[in-house]
C-alpha positions as CSV (number, residue, x, y, z in Angstrom):
1,M,94.6,144.5,108.8
2,S,94.0,142.5,111.9
3,N,90.3,142.5,111.1
4,L,91.1,141.1,107.6
5,V,93.3,138.4,109.0
6,S,90.8,137.6,111.7
7,G,88.0,137.4,109.1
8,L,90.0,135.0,107.0
9,L,91.1,132.7,109.8
10,S,87.7,132.7,111.6
11,N,86.1,130.9,108.6
12,L,87.6,127.5,107.7
13,R,86.5,127.7,104.1
14,N,88.3,131.1,103.7
15,T,91.3,129.7,105.4
16,V,91.5,126.7,103.1
17,I,90.8,128.7,100.0
18,L,93.6,131.2,100.8
19,S,96.0,128.4,101.7
20,S,95.1,126.6,98.5
21,I,95.9,129.7,96.5
22,I,99.3,130.1,98.1
23,T,99.9,126.4,97.5
24,L,99.1,126.8,93.8
25,V,101.6,129.6,93.6
26,V,104.2,127.3,95.2
27,V,103.3,124.5,92.8
28,G,103.5,126.9,89.9
29,G,107.0,127.9,91.1
30,Y,108.0,124.2,91.0
31,L,106.5,123.9,87.6
32,Q,108.5,126.8,86.3
33,H,111.6,125.3,87.7
34,A,110.8,121.9,86.2
35,G,110.1,123.5,82.9
36,A,107.3,121.1,81.9
37,I,104.6,118.8,83.3
38,D,106.8,115.8,83.0
39,A,106.9,112.5,84.9
40,T,109.0,114.0,87.7
41,F,106.7,117.0,88.2
42,T,103.6,114.7,88.2
43,Q,105.3,112.4,90.8
44,A,106.0,115.5,92.9
45,V,102.4,116.6,92.9
46,L,101.2,113.0,93.7
47,R,103.7,112.8,96.6
48,F,102.4,116.1,97.9
49,L,98.8,115.0,97.7
50,H,99.6,111.6,99.2
51,L,101.3,113.4,102.1
52,L,98.5,115.9,102.7
53,L,95.8,113.2,102.6
54,G,97.9,110.8,104.7
55,I,98.3,113.4,107.4
56,M,94.5,113.9,107.4
57,W,93.9,110.2,107.6
58,I,96.5,109.2,110.3
59,G,95.9,112.4,112.2
60,L,92.2,111.5,112.6
61,L,93.1,107.9,113.4
62,Y,95.3,109.2,116.2
63,Y,92.6,111.6,117.4
64,F,90.1,108.8,117.7
65,N,92.5,106.5,119.6
66,F,94.6,108.9,121.7
67,V,91.7,111.3,122.5
68,Q,88.1,110.3,121.8
69,L,88.2,106.6,122.7
70,R,90.2,107.3,125.8
71,K,88.1,110.1,127.1
72,M,84.6,109.0,126.2
73,P,84.2,106.9,129.4
74,E,84.9,110.1,131.4
75,I,82.3,112.2,129.6
76,P,79.0,112.5,131.5
77,A,76.1,110.6,129.9
78,E,74.1,113.7,129.1
79,L,77.1,115.1,127.1
80,K,78.0,112.0,125.1
81,P,75.4,112.8,122.3
82,A,77.4,116.0,121.5
83,V,80.3,113.7,120.4
84,S,78.3,110.8,118.9
85,K,75.8,113.0,117.0
86,Y,78.0,115.9,115.9
87,I,81.7,115.4,116.2
88,A,82.2,111.7,115.4
89,P,80.1,111.6,112.2
90,E,82.0,114.7,110.8
91,A,85.4,113.3,111.8
92,L,84.5,109.9,110.3
93,F,83.5,111.6,107.0
94,W,87.0,113.2,106.6
95,F,88.6,110.0,108.0
96,R,87.2,107.5,105.5
97,W,87.6,109.7,102.4
98,A,91.1,110.7,103.4
99,A,91.9,107.0,103.8
100,L,90.6,106.2,100.3
101,F,92.4,109.1,98.5
102,T,95.6,108.5,100.5
103,W,95.6,104.9,99.2
104,V,94.7,105.9,95.6
105,T,97.4,108.6,95.4
106,G,99.9,106.2,96.9
107,V,99.1,103.5,94.3
108,L,99.3,106.1,91.5
109,L,102.7,107.4,92.8
110,A,104.1,103.9,93.0
111,Y,102.8,103.1,89.5
112,S,104.2,106.3,88.0
113,R,107.6,105.6,89.5
114,G,107.5,102.0,88.1
115,Y,107.6,99.9,91.3
116,L,104.0,99.2,92.0
117,F,103.9,95.5,91.1
118,D,107.4,94.8,92.5
119,A,106.4,96.5,95.8
120,F,103.2,94.6,96.1
121,A,105.3,91.5,95.5
122,L,107.5,92.6,98.4
123,G,110.5,92.7,96.1
124,L,110.3,89.0,95.3
125,T,110.0,89.8,91.6
126,S,112.9,92.3,91.5
127,G,115.2,91.1,94.3
128,N,115.4,94.8,95.4
129,P,115.2,95.4,99.2
130,Q,113.8,98.9,98.5
131,H,110.8,97.3,97.0
132,S,110.5,94.9,100.0
133,F,110.5,97.7,102.5
134,I,108.1,100.1,100.6
135,G,106.0,97.1,99.7
136,L,105.6,96.2,103.4
137,G,104.4,99.7,104.0
138,M,102.0,99.6,101.1
139,W,100.5,96.3,102.3
140,L,100.1,97.7,105.8
141,A,98.4,100.8,104.4
142,T,96.2,98.6,102.2
143,V,95.1,96.5,105.2
144,M,94.4,99.7,107.1
145,F,92.4,101.2,104.2
146,F,90.4,98.0,103.9
147,N,89.7,98.1,107.7
148,V,88.3,101.6,107.4
149,W,85.8,100.9,104.7
150,V,84.9,97.2,105.6
151,F,84.9,97.2,109.4
152,I,85.3,100.6,111.0
153,W,82.9,102.7,109.0
154,P,80.0,100.1,108.7
155,N,80.2,99.4,112.4
156,Q,80.4,103.0,113.4
157,K,77.2,103.7,111.4
158,I,75.5,101.2,113.7
159,A,77.2,102.4,116.9
160,L,76.3,106.1,116.2
161,G,72.7,105.3,115.2
162,I,73.2,106.3,111.6
163,V,72.0,102.8,110.8
164,D,69.2,101.3,112.9
165,G,70.2,98.8,115.5
166,D,69.2,97.8,119.0
167,A,71.3,98.4,122.1
168,D,73.1,95.0,121.8
169,A,73.9,95.6,118.1
170,K,75.2,99.1,118.9
171,A,77.4,97.8,121.7
172,K,78.8,95.0,119.5
173,A,79.4,97.4,116.6
174,A,81.1,100.0,118.8
175,K,83.5,97.3,120.2
176,T,84.2,96.0,116.7
177,A,84.9,99.5,115.3
178,M,87.2,100.2,118.3
179,L,89.2,97.0,117.9
180,F,89.8,97.6,114.2
181,S,90.6,101.2,114.8
182,R,93.1,100.1,117.5
183,L,94.5,97.5,115.0
184,N,95.1,100.3,112.5
185,T,96.9,102.3,115.1
186,F,99.1,99.3,115.7
187,L,99.8,98.9,112.0
188,S,100.3,102.6,111.4
189,I,103.7,103.0,113.2
190,P,105.6,100.4,111.2
191,M,103.8,101.6,108.1
192,L,105.0,105.2,108.7
193,A,108.5,103.9,109.4
194,T,108.7,102.4,105.9
195,M,107.1,105.5,104.3
196,G,109.3,107.9,106.1
197,M,112.7,106.1,105.9
198,N,112.5,104.4,102.5
199,Q,113.2,107.3,100.2
200,T,116.1,108.5,102.3
201,I,117.8,105.2,102.9
202,F,117.5,104.0,99.3
203,N,117.9,107.3,97.5
């Protein structure tokens, strides 16, 4: 039994497959309780996916800022390529796509619940403070998503040597990517406050 568990958990693909199967069982249980794939069930699935992808996105953002960026100056020069050639590109892959799909699922969830346009208007069209608060969070998340794809990822490609650039270009790109990553960290805390508190306060 222990060998079976060890075999499953030693391989990430197997771990994710098994976890996904259990998740489908859980989702199926909710579907049985809901009785139909209606608007409420669809919103519940979108909320789950939004949460899952958001944890991946913000978790990697915090890894970059609280761990990698802080500790890189302490890593001996001969060991830095292990991070820049292997760890960082892989982390950035999951980071940028998690950012995209977090934003997409968030927009779909807001649309399905009928407040997308009122939220992006910060409640000015509805006079509803709930739309103002969640709209603020949505705008912060949108700016963060934009920063990932327009500033962080293009500059990281230069800094990591994925795209050609001389030493000066790499240094400039690394600084630009760092500053926008730090900006996203700055924006993430109030964004998470709106996302975490809005449903409870206005429910």
